[in-house]
C-alpha angles and dihedrals in degrees: 000000000000122000114217105248129142120267092243097051092044090052091052090047090051093051090048089051089058096042136085097023125154103197132220137282125294089241095054094047089049091051092049093050091049093055095081088045090056091044091052091051091051090048093052093047092046089053088060087067094050117102099197124038094187095075115116092219088074086078090057089045090057092051094047098046101036105030107031099058090049095044092051094044089052091052133011097011094043092128092055099051094119090051090051091051094048090047090053095050092041088054090048090050089050093052091050091050091050091050091049092047092051091049091048091051094049092049098041096109094040126089114229113239101177100068125248121352089242092059089047090053094047091053094052116121117250117185120235090246103072125193092222091076093048091045092051091053094044094046089054093051092043095050091045092052092053093046101047092061100030092055090067090064128074092234088072106084114239090228088067094053126090115291120240099230115330130021142063120271126168092250092052087074094062106086094033092053091044090056091048095050090048091049095046092060098032120127088251093055093046093046091242102126102146099203135047092202111102092209093053092046089054091047090051091052091050091050093049090049097051095090088057091048092050093047090046091052094047090050090051094052092046095050093048097043098047094040092239119181114264137179100226095186089062099070105341135256100308104013126091145166095279095053089049091057093046093048094050091048093053095041091051092051090051091051094045089052084068104032127045119252093242088068091060092107093053092044090055092053094045093048094046093045094046092049092047090050090055090049092050101038102038141043093259095113090054089052095048094047099037108021132231094304094045091236099089096255118150118218122158128013096279095046094043092053102029096131094051097044099046095041087062086075091061092044089051090058090049090050093054089049088054091050090053092049090048095048088056094046095051096056110119114272130163113178140049091248088061092052091046088063088052088050091053089050091050092051092050094048091046093053090044092051094050092048090050090046090054093051098043097043090053099041104034110023139308125270114286122184090183091059094032084217127177097276089052089052092050091047093051091050092046092050090047091053091048093051094044090047095053092041093051092046088053092047091054091046093053092047090053092044091049091054088057095052117099115252102185144041123033090334095056113155124209095199114134122245089249108050089189090075089073096045126106089226090063090051090052091051091049090064102015100150091049091049092053094043094050088046089056093046093049090047090054093047092051091051093048091047100045139031093235096190090068097045114117117236095256091053092044093052090047093052095046090047092050091047092052091048091052092049092045093046093052097050093041091053092048090047094050090051091042092236112158121190094200109111104157 
């Protein structure tokens, strides 16, 4: 129910609601980001028990298994997120055990002629296009879509929202993970740069970034003209998320026109270290946080958008780390044993990243999304490795489980070779920019139609659920009809 307050006072109240926050712990944020990973694994394994993949209720199944646990963990069940995560992976383990038991029963009277079951699994074929990459991207978009609307309601804990200066909130992961997922599947990472001309490569990057620039400009005009609430200290007066993604894409193309792609990992380290040195050894942090006059005033384009412009340096370092990860992922591999090696590398890199993060954040400075400092870059990379590791482990587990399921006789299954083709996350990836754009438009529409701060929990959950159903229905419909809105 709305409380009668003036638009101006409500806008100020809403902006204060989003300001001065300190975030949550690294462990809690990691648990929250792993919940959609666990949900995806449960969905894939559940699909192995389904006899007919043409049933419309599978769309509802995707929503119930993938969206609902995350939505509840982000809101009304926020203090039970660890329990939700354990429940998901326990369910997945139970499903794997049931599949193995069924296989063991059906083969009890047969003598294995192909060696141990482990060797059989290791020799299974895995295509070069792996669902875990698509899932990683889709989960990032899905979690972001839930959070950008939920954060406007009081049922979304303030510790999950974006931090003011230092700290680690759930929503602080958004832009960093977006940059990583874009870099992992970039043409540079996949070795599909179509031109050797540096000038043409930069021009292609500019062309591919134009939709982001246009959307960023339209968002700026909309926010200013309708007097929409905004958190200026996040990016600045005129800058926004879309412009950051576009700037990083173009800047990376310029740098890679000089340096070869195989140096991406080194470039990431050099840029992050150099930027962190400037933050530690100079007065740059004071300028970014307090402006040229030291009082937070914003005069001139650079001063007005100092957070957004300088944070691009950190995001550029993250992008090159993503390109390096993608270059490793897209090497040719055929069998499970090959991907098991990748999994071992991911586990090692994840552990190393978390150890380095602990050292740097305690000896240099804490994580800051606003500055996009060195610890923030390391945190984003560490979280990316964690999500990729668990997604890949799930991918391998599903591949092995699928090989044990009967494919003929009265238990014939009609599931496709690639289960991801029936998944909501694949539909989101198919029209990712449209999905995120519509999510932003619907979020704005809800905020203009309702004073969200005064909405009771029941109404808030209803609105967020309806919003996610509309988004999911739209992309699933387009995906089923193979309609892509990408034209650039």
